[in-house]
N, C-alpha and C positions, 0 to 999 in steps of 0.2 A: 460474583467478577465484573467488573467494568469489561463490555463488551467493546468500546471503543476508547483508546490508551493513547494520546498524545505526550510523548517524553521523550525528555533531555539524554538521558543515562538508558545505555545498551540495554539488549535483553538477549536472554537464552534462548535462542530460537527452540533449540533439541527438548528443555524443560518445561516451555511453552506447549508445544505440540504433544509432548506427552502428557498433562495435564490436561489439556484439552481432548484427546483421545481418552483417557479415562472417564472424564465428565460422558462424553458421545459414544459407549461402547457400542450403543443399540442401534450408531447409523449404520451403512453401508459403504460409505463414502466420507473421505477427510482427505482433504486434498492440503497444500501448502503453497503459498507462495512468500518467496524469501527474495527481497530487494539490497543489495549493494551496493557503495558507492562502487560504480569503475574507474581503473586506475588512469583511462585516459576517454580523451574525445576530440574526435577530428584530427587524429592523429598526433596530438599533443597531449605532454601528463600533466595529471590534475594533482596538483598538491592535497588540496580539498577541496570541501564543496560547505557551501553557508543554505542550513534550510532555515526558513522564517515563515512563517504563519499565523494567519487572527485564527483563534481559538475558537470562539463562539460562532464566528461563522465556519470554520471547519466543522466542526460536529454538527453543527445546523445541514451543511449540504449533506454530509458521512450520512447521519440519520434520515436525510430523505431520497436516496438515491436505493439504502436499505428497504426502507418503504416500498419503491418504487420496485423493487426486485422480489416483495415475499407475494407480488401480484404476478412478477412472470417465471418465476424458478422456485424450488419448493425445498427447500434448508431446515436442518434441525436445528444448528448453533453456525457462530462467527464469531474469530476475535479480530482484531484490528489493533495491531500498534506502530503506529510512527515516530520515529523522532525527528529531532529537531537539532539545532544548535551546530555547531561546526564538525564535520566528520572529514572521517581519513579513507583514503580508497581502502577496499576490502572490507569496510565497518558494515553493521547490518544499518539498513533503512526505515526495510516496511517489513513487519511479518503480518500474515493474515492469514487463516483457517477458516475453512470452510469444512461442513459436514452436514452431509445429505443422505438421505436412502437411496440414491441415484446419482453417479458421474458426470452426469452431464448435466446435471442441475450443480454441480460444483463445479465445473469448466466455466460454465455460463457464469458462477457466481463471481469468481475468481477476477477470469476476463475484465465485465464491468463494472467491479470495484477497481479494481487498476486502472484503467480506462480511463475512470473519473477521476481516479486520485492526481492522476500526468492532467488533466484539464480542467474541471469545474470545481473540485476541493483549494480550499487557499493558501496553497501551500508555492513558497515560491523559491527555487534554486541558482542557486550563484556558484560557479565551477570555479574554482584561483585554481592558474598556472602559474609558473616560478614570476613571470612578469605583466601580468595581466588579469583580469575577471574577467566574467560576465553572466549575466542572468540568464536561466537555461528559456526558450519559447518556446510555446506551443508550437506542432508542425501542424499543417493540414492534414495529414493521415490521421492525427491524432482526432483532430475537428470531427473529422467523419465517424470515425468508431464510434464515439458517442451521440451522434446525432439521433441511433436508433433506438439509445437504451434508457 
């Protein structure tokens, strides 16, 4: 089973968690992050979002942060699913599962990878509203979070 999957089709978060949990039955902690398409942004209704990515670079960057994390926290296993394409409010975007002996390592893993997904991994998100669209830009707050990771 691939630990990093970028895909256009939706995924079943409950099924993925069940399989992951069974595989990692000896871990003391399994944590889940499920990111979904928001219904609004800055008070405006989102009709859909477009997610694009550069496949080779996204895999390289993701593997790089996982390698860094192996030196900063202890985890037994992980699974990252990230969708691309045209998505609608309420749909799944990202599923991140991590198994570790202790919850603190799982918390750290989840937070770090999600921050990197927002800033360093080559995904671009365009929010589509009724009469206009715009590309989502990185915030200064997000940039500060990954400086130390």
